[in-house]
KESEMI-701717 format. One record per residue (C-alpha): residue number from 1; residue in one letter; x, z, y. Coordinates in steps of 0.02 Angstrom, whole numbers. Example, Ala and Ser with C-alpha at 12.3 -4.5 7.8 and 13.67 -1.06 7.14 Angstrom:
<pts>
<pt 1,A,<615,390,-225>>
<pt 2,S,<684,357,-53>>
</pts>
This chain:
<pts>
<pt 1,M,<-1172,-343,-1893>>
<pt 2,N,<-1117,-367,-1713>>
<pt 3,K,<-1112,-189,-1649>>
<pt 4,L,<-1125,-234,-1465>>
<pt 5,A,<-1278,-343,-1489>>
<pt 6,A,<-1359,-220,-1609>>
<pt 7,T,<-1333,-76,-1489>>
<pt 8,A,<-1398,-179,-1343>>
<pt 9,R,<-1557,-215,-1444>>
<pt 10,G,<-1575,-31,-1482>>
<pt 11,D,<-1551,-54,-1670>>
<pt 12,L,<-1396,56,-1671>>
<pt 13,P,<-1360,213,-1571>>
<pt 14,A,<-1239,189,-1427>>
<pt 15,D,<-1074,282,-1418>>
<pt 16,L,<-1133,354,-1252>>
<pt 17,V,<-1296,349,-1154>>
<pt 18,I,<-1311,407,-974>>
<pt 19,H,<-1495,455,-958>>
<pt 20,N,<-1599,465,-799>>
<pt 21,A,<-1469,386,-687>>
<pt 22,K,<-1507,320,-513>>
<pt 23,I,<-1401,164,-529>>
<pt 24,A,<-1331,88,-370>>
<pt 25,N,<-1356,-97,-405>>
<pt 26,V,<-1226,-199,-310>>
<pt 27,F,<-1310,-363,-355>>
<pt 28,T,<-1480,-329,-276>>
<pt 29,L,<-1423,-187,-161>>
<pt 30,E,<-1552,-62,-221>>
<pt 31,Y,<-1574,90,-332>>
<pt 32,E,<-1631,70,-510>>
<pt 33,L,<-1686,220,-614>>
<pt 34,A,<-1629,183,-792>>
<pt 35,D,<-1520,232,-939>>
<pt 36,V,<-1347,157,-966>>
<pt 37,A,<-1292,127,-1146>>
<pt 38,V,<-1108,109,-1189>>
<pt 39,S,<-1027,46,-1348>>
<pt 40,L,<-844,9,-1385>>
<pt 41,G,<-800,42,-1203>>
<pt 42,K,<-924,-83,-1134>>
<pt 43,I,<-1094,-69,-1054>>
<pt 44,V,<-1217,-145,-1178>>
<pt 45,G,<-1383,-94,-1104>>
<pt 46,V,<-1467,-46,-941>>
<pt 47,G,<-1648,7,-960>>
<pt 48,K,<-1754,133,-1054>>
<pt 49,N,<-1764,207,-1228>>
<pt 50,Y,<-1580,205,-1277>>
<pt 51,N,<-1509,339,-1390>>
<pt 52,G,<-1326,385,-1407>>
<pt 53,L,<-1206,482,-1514>>
<pt 54,V,<-1165,567,-1349>>
<pt 55,N,<-1305,589,-1222>>
<pt 56,F,<-1278,638,-1040>>
<pt 57,D,<-1421,682,-922>>
<pt 58,A,<-1383,618,-747>>
<pt 59,K,<-1536,710,-680>>
<pt 60,G,<-1578,573,-556>>
<pt 61,K,<-1407,575,-471>>
<pt 62,V,<-1325,414,-411>>
<pt 63,L,<-1217,316,-533>>
<pt 64,I,<-1096,194,-453>>
<pt 65,P,<-975,65,-526>>
<pt 66,G,<-791,111,-539>>
<pt 67,M,<-711,75,-371>>
<pt 68,I,<-566,-47,-350>>
<pt 69,D,<-426,-45,-222>>
<pt 70,G,<-385,-228,-191>>
<pt 71,H,<-213,-201,-113>>
<pt 72,V,<-100,-49,-121>>
<pt 73,H,<84,-6,-137>>
<pt 74,I,<100,142,-255>>
<pt 75,E,<277,174,-196>>
<pt 76,S,<220,212,-19>>
<pt 77,S,<136,369,-83>>
<pt 78,M,<304,427,-153>>
<pt 79,M,<210,457,-316>>
<pt 80,T,<248,375,-482>>
<pt 81,P,<108,270,-560>>
<pt 82,P,<44,416,-669>>
<pt 83,A,<36,538,-523>>
<pt 84,F,<-50,408,-414>>
<pt 85,A,<-174,368,-552>>
<pt 86,Y,<-222,550,-578>>
<pt 87,A,<-242,576,-390>>
<pt 88,V,<-360,429,-361>>
<pt 89,A,<-457,444,-525>>
<pt 90,L,<-532,605,-455>>
<pt 91,H,<-614,499,-320>>
<pt 92,G,<-697,372,-433>>
<pt 93,T,<-564,238,-428>>
<pt 94,S,<-554,144,-593>>
<pt 95,A,<-433,4,-549>>
<pt 96,I,<-303,-41,-419>>
<pt 97,M,<-218,-204,-376>>
<pt 98,A,<-42,-143,-343>>
<pt 99,D,<97,-243,-264>>
<pt 100,P,<264,-173,-329>>
<pt 101,H,<375,-266,-208>>
<pt 102,E,<446,-101,-144>>
<pt 103,I,<526,-51,-308>>
<pt 104,S,<570,-233,-342>>
<pt 105,N,<668,-240,-180>>
<pt 106,A,<755,-77,-226>>
<pt 107,L,<789,-112,-411>>
<pt 108,G,<748,-293,-449>>
<pt 109,M,<661,-341,-611>>
<pt 110,A,<708,-173,-687>>
<pt 111,G,<599,-90,-556>>
<pt 112,L,<449,-198,-600>>
<pt 113,E,<473,-164,-786>>
<pt 114,Y,<476,23,-750>>
<pt 115,M,<313,12,-652>>
<pt 116,F,<228,-85,-791>>
<pt 117,K,<279,37,-926>>
<pt 118,A,<233,187,-819>>
<pt 119,A,<58,115,-795>>
<pt 120,Q,<8,125,-978>>
<pt 121,G,<-116,252,-1046>>
<pt 122,L,<-180,311,-877>>
<pt 123,P,<-357,356,-820>>
<pt 124,I,<-361,200,-711>>
<pt 125,D,<-308,20,-739>>
<pt 126,I,<-162,-44,-636>>
<pt 127,F,<-150,-231,-610>>
<pt 128,Y,<13,-284,-531>>
<pt 129,G,<45,-430,-415>>
<pt 130,A,<205,-528,-442>>
<pt 131,P,<319,-484,-295>>
<pt 132,S,<325,-648,-200>>
<pt 133,C,<449,-598,-66>>
<pt 134,V,<603,-507,-128>>
<pt 135,P,<674,-504,1>>
<pt 136,A,<530,-515,124>>
<pt 137,S,<636,-635,226>>
<pt 138,S,<815,-694,235>>
<pt 139,F,<845,-566,373>>
<pt 140,E,<855,-413,260>>
<pt 141,T,<958,-370,106>>
<pt 142,P,<874,-309,-56>>
<pt 143,Y,<951,-250,-219>>
<pt 144,D,<930,-425,-289>>
<pt 145,E,<828,-580,-251>>
<pt 146,I,<679,-630,-359>>
<pt 147,D,<662,-819,-377>>
<pt 148,M,<529,-935,-445>>
<pt 149,S,<594,-924,-624>>
<pt 150,E,<574,-735,-622>>
<pt 151,I,<400,-753,-548>>
<pt 152,K,<355,-864,-695>>
<pt 153,S,<433,-739,-816>>
<pt 154,M,<327,-596,-747>>
<pt 155,F,<167,-687,-792>>
<pt 156,E,<232,-741,-962>>
<pt 157,K,<272,-558,-1002>>
<pt 158,K,<98,-505,-940>>
<pt 159,Y,<176,-388,-813>>
<pt 160,T,<74,-465,-673>>
<pt 161,Q,<-104,-527,-645>>
<pt 162,H,<-96,-608,-472>>
<pt 163,L,<33,-659,-342>>
<pt 164,G,<81,-517,-227>>
<pt 165,E,<64,-538,-39>>
<pt 166,M,<157,-691,23>>
<pt 167,M,<241,-611,173>>
<pt 168,N,<360,-749,219>>
<pt 169,F,<224,-845,310>>
<pt 170,P,<348,-942,419>>
<pt 171,A,<426,-1016,262>>
<pt 172,V,<257,-1061,190>>
<pt 173,I,<203,-1144,352>>
<pt 174,A,<368,-1237,364>>
<pt 175,G,<348,-1303,186>>
<pt 176,D,<505,-1219,120>>
<pt 177,P,<530,-1285,-58>>
<pt 178,E,<590,-1120,-133>>
<pt 179,T,<444,-1022,-60>>
<pt 180,W,<318,-1151,-116>>
<pt 181,G,<405,-1151,-285>>
<pt 182,K,<361,-967,-307>>
<pt 183,I,<179,-1004,-268>>
<pt 184,I,<175,-1146,-393>>
<pt 185,A,<264,-1040,-525>>
<pt 186,A,<124,-912,-516>>
<pt 187,G,<0,-1040,-582>>
<pt 188,D,<-188,-1025,-574>>
<pt 189,V,<-205,-845,-515>>
<pt 190,P,<-266,-763,-355>>
<pt 191,L,<-133,-791,-221>>
<pt 192,T,<-138,-646,-99>>
<pt 193,G,<-78,-664,79>>
<pt 194,H,<3,-580,228>>
<pt 195,A,<-16,-678,389>>
<pt 196,P,<-20,-565,543>>
<pt 197,G,<-75,-661,697>>
<pt 198,V,<-69,-831,611>>
<pt 199,S,<-203,-949,675>>
<pt 200,G,<-244,-1130,715>>
<pt 201,H,<-139,-1265,634>>
<pt 202,A,<-15,-1136,569>>
<pt 203,L,<-155,-1049,475>>
<pt 204,N,<-210,-1215,402>>
<pt 205,A,<-33,-1245,341>>
<pt 206,Y,<-25,-1071,265>>
<pt 207,L,<-190,-1095,174>>
<pt 208,S,<-140,-1267,111>>
<pt 209,A,<-28,-1174,-14>>
<pt 210,G,<-184,-1100,-96>>
<pt 211,I,<-163,-925,-24>>
<pt 212,S,<-336,-850,-12>>
<pt 213,S,<-334,-674,62>>
<pt 214,D,<-258,-572,202>>
<pt 215,H,<-248,-386,242>>
<pt 216,E,<-154,-395,407>>
<pt 217,C,<-296,-429,529>>
<pt 218,V,<-301,-306,673>>
<pt 219,D,<-432,-386,786>>
<pt 220,I,<-603,-467,767>>
<pt 221,E,<-561,-643,821>>
<pt 222,E,<-415,-658,701>>
<pt 223,A,<-522,-592,558>>
<pt 224,R,<-667,-707,601>>
<pt 225,E,<-557,-862,603>>
<pt 226,K,<-485,-819,433>>
<pt 227,L,<-659,-795,360>>
<pt 228,Q,<-711,-962,435>>
<pt 229,R,<-561,-1046,352>>
<pt 230,G,<-613,-980,181>>
<pt 231,M,<-500,-829,163>>
<pt 232,W,<-557,-667,85>>
<pt 233,L,<-536,-527,209>>
<pt 234,Q,<-448,-371,144>>
<pt 235,I,<-488,-243,278>>
<pt 236,R,<-350,-115,283>>
<pt 237,E,<-383,71,299>>
<pt 238,G,<-215,152,268>>
<pt 239,A,<-139,319,312>>
<pt 240,S,<-44,257,463>>
<pt 241,F,<-132,93,500>>
<pt 242,P,<-322,107,496>>
<pt 243,N,<-411,-55,542>>
<pt 244,L,<-581,-27,462>>
<pt 245,K,<-680,30,614>>
<pt 246,T,<-603,-109,718>>
<pt 247,L,<-661,-245,598>>
<pt 248,L,<-829,-175,542>>
<pt 249,P,<-922,-266,684>>
<pt 250,L,<-897,-423,578>>
<pt 251,I,<-1013,-345,449>>
<pt 252,H,<-1134,-277,577>>
<pt 253,E,<-1155,-449,658>>
<pt 254,N,<-1180,-537,492>>
<pt 255,I,<-1207,-438,332>>
<pt 256,L,<-1170,-593,229>>
<pt 257,N,<-986,-578,279>>
<pt 258,A,<-974,-429,162>>
<pt 259,A,<-983,-550,15>>
<pt 260,R,<-805,-605,57>>
<pt 261,C,<-737,-440,121>>
<pt 262,M,<-659,-294,30>>
<pt 263,V,<-580,-134,94>>
<pt 264,V,<-401,-96,41>>
<pt 265,S,<-271,40,67>>
<pt 266,D,<-104,-50,82>>
<pt 267,D,<-7,112,111>>
<pt 268,L,<-64,290,78>>
<pt 269,T,<21,459,70>>
<pt 270,A,<-10,589,-65>>
<pt 271,R,<-74,706,69>>
<pt 272,Y,<-201,579,132>>
<pt 273,I,<-273,557,-42>>
<pt 274,L,<-281,743,-75>>
<pt 275,E,<-360,784,93>>
<pt 276,R,<-472,634,124>>
<pt 277,G,<-491,537,-37>>
<pt 278,H,<-468,356,-86>>
<pt 279,M,<-599,218,-94>>
<pt 280,D,<-736,350,-78>>
<pt 281,E,<-666,395,94>>
<pt 282,K,<-674,213,147>>
<pt 283,M,<-857,212,95>>
<pt 284,R,<-892,368,198>>
<pt 285,I,<-811,287,350>>
<pt 286,M,<-917,130,331>>
<pt 287,I,<-1081,224,304>>
<pt 288,R,<-1048,336,456>>
<pt 289,D,<-1021,177,556>>
<pt 290,G,<-1195,116,508>>
<pt 291,I,<-1152,-2,366>>
<pt 292,N,<-1286,-10,231>>
<pt 293,P,<-1224,105,91>>
<pt 294,F,<-1250,-30,-41>>
<pt 295,V,<-1151,-155,62>>
<pt 296,A,<-1012,-27,82>>
<pt 297,L,<-1013,1,-106>>
<pt 298,R,<-1006,-185,-141>>
<pt 299,M,<-850,-200,-32>>
<pt 300,V,<-755,-78,-144>>
<pt 301,T,<-824,-137,-312>>
<pt 302,L,<-897,-310,-339>>
<pt 303,S,<-805,-399,-197>>
<pt 304,P,<-629,-355,-258>>
<pt 305,A,<-682,-385,-439>>
<pt 306,E,<-743,-560,-397>>
<pt 307,Y,<-591,-604,-291>>
<pt 308,F,<-468,-551,-425>>
<pt 309,R,<-573,-637,-561>>
<pt 310,L,<-608,-473,-649>>
<pt 311,Y,<-782,-531,-695>>
<pt 312,N,<-809,-390,-819>>
<pt 313,R,<-792,-256,-684>>
<pt 314,G,<-865,-207,-518>>
<pt 315,A,<-1046,-174,-570>>
<pt 316,I,<-1154,-78,-691>>
<pt 317,A,<-1223,-216,-802>>
<pt 318,P,<-1220,-272,-985>>
<pt 319,G,<-1055,-348,-1038>>
<pt 320,R,<-955,-255,-906>>
<pt 321,I,<-820,-126,-942>>
<pt 322,A,<-895,49,-940>>
<pt 323,D,<-810,111,-782>>
<pt 324,F,<-928,214,-674>>
<pt 325,S,<-945,377,-578>>
<pt 326,L,<-1087,499,-552>>
<pt 327,L,<-1106,569,-377>>
<pt 328,D,<-1163,747,-346>>
<pt 329,S,<-1320,691,-253>>
<pt 330,E,<-1475,585,-271>>
<pt 331,I,<-1433,474,-124>>
<pt 332,L,<-1286,364,-75>>
<pt 333,D,<-1239,426,98>>
<pt 334,E,<-1095,475,211>>
<pt 335,N,<-1072,638,116>>
<pt 336,L,<-1046,557,-52>>
<pt 337,K,<-939,654,-174>>
<pt 338,V,<-887,604,-349>>
<pt 339,E,<-933,730,-483>>
<pt 340,Y,<-900,641,-649>>
<pt 341,V,<-797,486,-692>>
<pt 342,W,<-801,379,-849>>
<pt 343,K,<-664,254,-891>>
<pt 344,D,<-697,131,-1033>>
<pt 345,G,<-842,242,-1081>>
<pt 346,R,<-733,399,-1092>>
<pt 347,L,<-763,547,-978>>
<pt 348,V,<-600,568,-881>>
<pt 349,V,<-650,674,-732>>
<pt 350,R,<-754,832,-732>>
<pt 351,D,<-751,987,-622>>
<pt 352,N,<-627,903,-506>>
<pt 353,D,<-500,885,-645>>
<pt 354,V,<-430,737,-741>>
<pt 355,F,<-428,757,-928>>
<pt 356,N,<-446,665,-1093>>
<pt 357,S,<-307,541,-1049>>
<pt 358,Q,<-153,500,-1148>>
<pt 359,K,<-7,617,-1120>>
<pt 360,Y,<125,535,-1012>>
<pt 361,E,<308,569,-1042>>
<pt 362,H,<418,531,-893>>
<pt 363,L,<534,385,-916>>
<pt 364,A,<718,418,-883>>
<pt 365,P,<753,414,-695>>
<pt 366,V,<807,243,-636>>
<pt 367,I,<990,236,-588>>
<pt 368,K,<1019,266,-403>>
<pt 369,T,<1140,163,-300>>
<pt 370,R,<1281,269,-229>>
<pt 371,V,<1331,219,-53>>
<pt 372,K,<1512,249,-8>>
<pt 373,K,<1538,140,145>>
<pt 374,I,<1467,241,289>>
<pt 375,P,<1495,180,468>>
<pt 376,S,<1593,292,587>>
<pt 377,L,<1540,359,756>>
<pt 378,K,<1638,221,838>>
<pt 379,D,<1558,88,729>>
<pt 380,I,<1381,126,790>>
<pt 381,Q,<1426,130,973>>
<pt 382,V,<1347,-8,1076>>
<pt 383,K,<1466,-84,1202>>
<pt 384,A,<1379,-125,1365>>
<pt 385,E,<1362,-313,1386>>
<pt 386,G,<1232,-304,1524>>
<pt 387,N,<1102,-185,1592>>
<pt 388,L,<941,-247,1513>>
<pt 389,I,<912,-218,1327>>
<pt 390,N,<783,-259,1194>>
<pt 391,V,<698,-103,1127>>
<pt 392,I,<575,-84,983>>
<pt 393,G,<411,-19,1053>>
<pt 394,V,<312,93,936>>
<pt 395,S,<128,137,960>>
<pt 396,Q,<27,268,867>>
<pt 397,G,<-75,196,723>>
<pt 398,E,<-14,16,743>>
<pt 399,V,<92,-79,619>>
<pt 400,I,<135,-211,749>>
<pt 401,T,<278,-165,866>>
<pt 402,K,<319,-230,1040>>
<pt 403,T,<477,-307,1108>>
<pt 404,L,<516,-203,1261>>
<pt 405,Q,<647,-253,1388>>
<pt 406,L,<712,-95,1471>>
<pt 407,E,<854,-44,1584>>
<pt 408,A,<996,20,1476>>
<pt 409,K,<1069,193,1502>>
<pt 410,I,<1256,162,1520>>
<pt 411,Q,<1388,296,1495>>
<pt 412,N,<1575,259,1488>>
<pt 413,G,<1543,75,1458>>
<pt 414,L,<1420,107,1315>>
<pt 415,A,<1231,86,1301>>
<pt 416,V,<1167,254,1239>>
<pt 417,Q,<1007,348,1200>>
<pt 418,D,<893,378,1348>>
<pt 419,L,<794,531,1293>>
<pt 420,E,<711,556,1462>>
<pt 421,N,<623,390,1432>>
<pt 422,D,<598,420,1244>>
<pt 423,V,<728,291,1192>>
<pt 424,A,<824,337,1033>>
<pt 425,K,<956,242,938>>
<pt 426,I,<911,170,768>>
<pt 427,V,<1030,117,628>>
<pt 428,V,<995,26,464>>
<pt 429,L,<1130,31,330>>
<pt 430,E,<1127,-81,176>>
<pt 431,R,<1121,32,23>>
<pt 432,H,<1098,-76,-132>>
<pt 433,R,<1264,-168,-142>>
<pt 434,D,<1372,-48,-40>>
<pt 435,T,<1429,-187,76>>
<pt 436,G,<1440,-71,225>>
<pt 437,K,<1336,-193,327>>
<pt 438,F,<1227,-111,458>>
<pt 439,G,<1120,-151,610>>
<pt 440,V,<1104,-49,771>>
<pt 441,G,<966,-49,902>>
<pt 442,F,<852,59,1006>>
<pt 443,V,<673,120,983>>
<pt 444,K,<546,193,1104>>
<pt 445,G,<393,295,1054>>
<pt 446,L,<453,413,918>>
<pt 447,G,<471,559,1037>>
<pt 448,I,<633,623,961>>
<pt 449,T,<728,743,1076>>
<pt 450,R,<867,806,964>>
<pt 451,G,<952,772,798>>
<pt 452,A,<901,628,684>>
<pt 453,V,<776,580,550>>
<pt 454,G,<819,464,407>>
<pt 455,S,<744,384,254>>
<pt 456,S,<781,268,109>>
<pt 457,V,<600,210,119>>
<pt 458,A,<621,63,239>>
<pt 459,H,<507,-84,208>>
<pt 460,D,<535,-197,124>>
<pt 461,A,<717,-204,72>>
<pt 462,H,<724,-13,77>>
<pt 463,N,<895,13,149>>
<pt 464,F,<940,174,241>>
<pt 465,V,<857,191,411>>
<pt 466,V,<898,328,536>>
<pt 467,A,<836,359,713>>
<pt 468,G,<925,489,817>>
<pt 469,A,<949,572,983>>
<pt 470,D,<1138,573,962>>
<pt 471,D,<1263,474,861>>
<pt 472,K,<1338,621,768>>
<pt 473,S,<1167,669,697>>
<pt 474,I,<1140,487,645>>
<pt 475,I,<1303,480,546>>
<pt 476,T,<1263,647,465>>
<pt 477,A,<1093,578,412>>
<pt 478,L,<1171,422,335>>
<pt 479,K,<1292,531,238>>
<pt 480,G,<1150,645,185>>
<pt 481,L,<1048,499,118>>
<pt 482,A,<1200,436,23>>
<pt 483,E,<1225,607,-57>>
<pt 484,L,<1041,615,-108>>
<pt 485,G,<1047,440,-179>>
<pt 486,G,<886,411,-82>>
<pt 487,G,<753,515,2>>
<pt 488,L,<713,590,172>>
<pt 489,V,<831,688,283>>
<pt 490,I,<829,777,450>>
<pt 491,T,<991,823,537>>
<pt 492,E,<1062,904,691>>
<pt 493,G,<1243,873,732>>
<pt 494,E,<1344,890,573>>
<pt 495,K,<1209,987,480>>
<pt 496,V,<1071,925,365>>
<pt 497,T,<926,1039,413>>
<pt 498,A,<799,972,286>>
<pt 499,S,<792,847,144>>
<pt 500,F,<679,782,6>>
<pt 501,A,<752,681,-139>>
<pt 502,L,<664,525,-205>>
<pt 503,P,<756,490,-369>>
<pt 504,V,<656,338,-425>>
<pt 505,G,<736,195,-330>>
<pt 506,G,<747,301,-173>>
<pt 507,L,<558,279,-157>>
<pt 508,M,<466,396,-275>>
<pt 509,S,<472,574,-339>>
<pt 510,Y,<428,641,-512>>
<pt 511,L,<336,787,-431>>
<pt 512,S,<147,807,-439>>
<pt 513,P,<35,742,-298>>
<pt 514,N,<14,919,-231>>
<pt 515,E,<200,952,-233>>
<pt 516,I,<240,786,-148>>
<pt 517,A,<108,817,-14>>
<pt 518,A,<183,990,17>>
<pt 519,E,<359,918,30>>
<pt 520,L,<303,783,151>>
<pt 521,T,<211,911,257>>
<pt 522,R,<368,1018,260>>
<pt 523,M,<476,871,312>>
<pt 524,E,<355,816,448>>
<pt 525,G,<350,994,512>>
<pt 526,E,<540,994,524>>
<pt 527,A,<534,826,613>>
<pt 528,E,<419,901,744>>
<pt 529,K,<555,1029,781>>
<pt 530,N,<664,880,829>>
<pt 531,G,<531,829,955>>
<pt 532,I,<443,695,853>>
<pt 533,K,<258,688,896>>
<pt 534,I,<203,525,818>>
<pt 535,H,<92,545,664>>
<pt 536,H,<166,502,494>>
<pt 537,P,<343,487,567>>
<pt 538,F,<430,437,405>>
<pt 539,M,<304,301,366>>
<pt 540,T,<314,240,545>>
<pt 541,L,<504,239,535>>
<pt 542,S,<498,141,373>>
<pt 543,F,<395,0,448>>
<pt 544,L,<518,-28,590>>
<pt 545,C,<625,-118,462>>
<pt 546,L,<493,-242,400>>
<pt 547,S,<556,-409,463>>
<pt 548,V,<395,-506,430>>
<pt 549,I,<284,-408,550>>
<pt 550,P,<286,-446,737>>
<pt 551,E,<368,-412,852>>
<pt 552,L,<542,-333,861>>
<pt 553,R,<610,-251,702>>
<pt 554,I,<779,-197,637>>
<pt 555,T,<866,-226,471>>
<pt 556,D,<1044,-211,406>>
<pt 557,Q,<1072,-379,492>>
<pt 558,G,<1019,-315,663>>
<pt 559,Y,<868,-349,773>>
<pt 560,V,<740,-470,700>>
<pt 561,D,<587,-547,780>>
<pt 562,I,<495,-661,660>>
<pt 563,T,<393,-734,802>>
<pt 564,K,<553,-793,887>>
<pt 565,G,<637,-863,733>>
<pt 566,G,<742,-719,672>>
<pt 567,I,<897,-625,731>>
<pt 568,Q,<893,-561,910>>
<pt 569,K,<1025,-485,1024>>
<pt 570,I,<1021,-310,1097>>
<pt 571,F,<1062,-365,1273>>
<pt 572,V,<945,-478,1371>>
<pt 573,R,<1060,-488,1522>>
</pts>
């Protein structure tokens, strides 16, 4: 006898029945009062008169499908996959589409294999994207490069389910054979994109490769054009770069746009998840903004499921995987709070605690690269070759930087920090191959007044990055990062005043979400003592190294502006 069919007919008792549930139907955008029958981890029946071996009375509270994050980098949270999974499961997340290009830049294929193994037996499903840009561009130096043959291998080994964000949009647009080769090697899978500011003929060229989504839109007109050209819009609401409220008018003006929109995280901190939540928080933001609650729910359930071809997820319906959450109220509103969570028909969250999941034993820490070649004070001096310099302009809450042209402060023939005008020096040191190669520049907007802050989290190649008010503190920070083998440091003069080690590839800690959040809070508090006022200073610092985001950035190769073709000089004139 076919157990699924027999249970669906009511001839056999289900493994689990949720009785008296107020189901949030994401197909018809309405409530449906019914029972939900589960057998062998799947939903087999929605209706009345089902009996189960286990029966749960929902008491008329709202039952929603398991939520899905369509684009997130686990590494940015500084949590390992298990810690991240436990943190977001509490909020009703049942699956995430994770792009592991951070650890792949830091550790190559070994990093991806670690992430895959660490994702097994967790209370959520983790689907990885094949890192398409390691490095993100030719203007930064990773641990190793991942080519088209390795992309193909990832899919053959079932490590990956889709192609991770194709960040090197200039190469795609130019028809670069190697870049297109990676896309072709991925095969018939969802090809996710990254195309900040790309429009017109350039956008057409980008889409001609088959890339079908983008999470980098920061204004309405850019987002509208991409929807018009057939892209799925992944609206980012991250810890440092929230774009949701900016782009929600697209849904207000035409509710049908929601059918091709999903909300994603991109980058989150452990503290953000603990304090605000995950996909449930994105729903609260949308509902407060006036979005129909069912539409908001669809954008974090059915929309990502359909885009990623996970046709057995994203809704409460027969034949779908039994991933769902019970809210603590009888209405889906801006105060929604997850009370119970089921994964594959198993209760995994109750009383704000994750349980009934396989025990996870930490894998051995991944070997850290030891950096020996540290530049000297003299090495990072900038000899004056004019009086007008390019400076990276940082703005609160924006991933895009500006190329500022400012008068240089000259002392003894050198261009130096200009703290009165909030201009600090920034240095990026290659850490994976110990080449000693480094880039030097200037940054405005961090607010630093003394000492230095440094990190081995530096998108996407993840070399050492340090910004400082004086050169001695910068060199001390580089040495401190080398001694840690990766992590966060704060220095003043020749003293390391605070540090936090990240032993997994210089990106992640084995600590719990609460412990990581506490450490990050401590480090940010210490950074404030050095004058830094910008929110999420370490995450902001890390993005100054991402060469594929406009405008001016810095890598171990120096200044880079992708909109101007690559490497740029410090001096304008």
